[in-house]
Structures are given as structure tokens and as C-alpha cells.
N, C-alpha and C positions, 0 to 999 in steps of 0.2 A: 293928269293926276292933280287932285285938288290941293290947295295950300295946306289944309289940315293933314292930308295924307303925307305930303312932303315933310311936314314938320315931324310927324310920327316916325317916318322912315329915317330922318336925320338923327333923332334921339336914339332909335334902336341901333343905328350904325355906330354911334359914339359909344353906346353901352357895350356893344360887341367888341369894339376895339379895346376898350379899357379892360374888359374881361379877359381878352386874349393876352394883353400885357401882364395882367396880374397872375395868369396861369403859367407863365413862363417859368421853368425850373430855375431856382437860385443856385448858382455854382457853389459847391462846397470847397472851401480852401484846402489845399493839400498841405499837410503838416510839413514844416521845414525839417531838414536833416542837417546835422552839423557834426564835425569832429573837432577834437581839441588837440592843438599842436604845441608841443613843449617850447617854452622860452627858457633856454638855459642861462647860466650866469652871465655869459658873454653877451647874449642877446639882450638881457635885462639891463646890463650896464650900458650897452650901446644906446638903447632907447632912453635911458635916464639921462644920457649925455646929448640927446637930440639927434642921434645918428640913425635915421630911419633906414638908410641903405644897409648899414652894418647890421642893424637888428634884423632886417629882412633876410640878409644873407645867412645869418646864424640860424634863423628859424626855418629857412627853406621855403618861405612863402612871402608874397609881396604884401607887406603890412600897410595898413591905411595910415594916412597922416594923423589920424586921431591918436595913434600910438606915441606921438611925440608932442601932444598938446601939454600944457603946463601940468594939469592934473595927472595925466598918464605918466609923465616923466617923474613926478614925485612918487607915485605908486611903484613904478618899476625900480626906482632907486631904492625904495624901502625893501622891496622883495629881493633885490640883489644883495643888500646888506643882510637880510634874513638868511639867504642861502650861504653867505660867507660864514655866518655864525653857526648854522645848522644845515649842512648839505643834505641831511636826511629829509628835509622839508620839500625837496625838489618834486616828488610825485604829487604834491598837494597844491602848490601855489600857482600863480597866474599862468594861463596858457592863451594862445591865440585861438579864436573860434573861426573855423572855416566852413562855409556852406557847401553842402554836397547836392548835386554832383558838379556844380559850376566852379567851385574852388575859390569863391570870393571870400576875403577876410571880413567878417561881419561884426567882430567884437573881441573882447577878452574875457576870460572867466577862470575861476579857480576857487580855492578855499583860502582862508586867512592863514592856514598852517595845518599841520597834522592834528589828529584828534588829541584833545587835552586829557588830563588824568580822569575826567569823567566821561570820556568818549564823545565829546562834543566837537563838531566842526562847524565853521561858519562859511556860508557861501558868499561870493562876491562876483559880480559880472557887469559888464557894460556893453551895450550894442552901439556900433558905429552910427552916428546920426543919420546917414543916408539909408540905413537899413532898419530903422525903427518902425514900429507899428506894422510889421509884416509877419509876425509870429516867431521871430528869432529868439526873443527873450524866453519864451516858453520852451523852445527847443533846447536852449542853453541850460535852463534850470532843470529840464528833464535829464540832460546828460550829466549834470553835477549830482543830482539825486541818485541816479543809477550808479554812479561811481561810489557814492557814500554808502548806499545800500549793499554794495558788493564787498565792502570792507568789514571784516568781523569786529574790528576795534571801534567802529563808529556806533554809538547808541543814540545820538541826538544830532539833528541838523538845525542850525540857527540861521535866521535871516533878519537883518536890521534894515528897515525902510523908513525914509522920512514920511511923516504923516501927510504931507502935501503931494507925495509922488503917487498920484492915482494910477498911473500906468503900471508901476511895479507892484502896487497893492493888488491890482487886477490880475497880474501875471501869476502870483502865488496862489490865487484862489483855485481850489480844486486839487491842491497837492497835499491837503491834510494838515497844513500849518495851523497852530493855535497861538493867539496873542497871549504873551506871557508877561509883558511889561513895557515900560517906556523909559527912554533916556532923552536928555536934551539940555541945551544951553542957549543963551541969547544969540550966539554966533551961528550955530548949526541948526537951530530949531528943534522941534520935537521928532524923535526917532522912535518908531514902534518896533518892539522885539517880538519875533515869532519863532516858534520851535515846532519840530515834528519828530516823533520817535523814528529811528531808522527802520524799525520793523513794520512801520505803518506807511512807508513811502509808496504812494500810488497816485498817478495823475488821472484825472477824469478822462 
């Protein structure tokens, strides 16, 4: 075989290899499935006190250490106080998020409280660091919006997201949210406010 023929054959082989690689099917990610587990007043108070074992025992699931970080302890303490003042808020506030079917605790989620006089509820959720960028945030938001849409008293769902939180901004895309305003200060930075009518809740 001549040198020119060898050269042509080598080029064709490389082209065939690249074509074969490019034609391989790209796996489609399987949507995550989650369930929300109640954190009762005792669980919330235990977590606020940094008692991860006690909080886990009350919740009936093994909570991640994220649940006793400084930020989480403050939030759970606030929610425990909220329940003490208004026990009827229990169905709405923070819950542990459990992945199905493996049972891993991947975050916490809920609403800031029951619907207000205008029928508005605000979502809030956090994904445990080790489970981020795997589709859990979208699964959590889907669960929250499904809950809101099923409640006759809810007319609007609100979400507030820091303007520099690109991951959260990407998560709500496709759920029908509309930007309705901004809030901010020097300490917390700019927060963008989004809302969606309960009757329009639908994920792409």
C-alpha cells in the first residue's frame, strides 16, 4: 500500500471513529422523585438546639448534618416559634425531603406559612450540598407547587431568589413564574420576586 493510500485510510478511520462516537445515544436523565416528611414541633426544636439525633428520631428519618448548620438551626428555631404561636401552620411549614426509592434525605422544603388573606403562599427549599445539581431542586419545587395547586385557598405562589443565584433562577424556569419585583439591601444583596397564579401551575 502506498504512503498516500495509507494516509487516506488513516483519515477515513479517524472520521469513522469520530462519527461513531457522535452517533452514540445521549442518556436522558430520569426525573428525581421525592416525598416530604413532616418535622413536628419537637423535631424543629431539637434541630434548632443542634440535636441531630433527636430531630431524626422525631422525624423518623436520618437527617443530614446540614439540618444542624447555623443557618438551618436559625430557620428551624423560627419555624418552631411559628408553630407555638399558630399550630394550624403545621401542614405548610418546613419538611424534610426524602428521595425515592432510596430514602436519602436530600433537603428541606415547605412554605413560609399558610395562605395569607390574598391567598398567597411563598415557597422555600434547600438541597443538601452533596445532592445539588442532580435534579432534586426541580423535583422539590414540583412537589411544592403540586401541594399549592391542590389547595382551594391558594391563588398565588411566590418565590424570592437572590439575583446572583443562577442555579435557583434556572430551576424555576418552565414553571410559569413571572418576575414581579425586586427587594434588597447592602447586607443581603438584590432579591428578585417571582409569582405564578395557582391555576397556571405547570412544569414543562
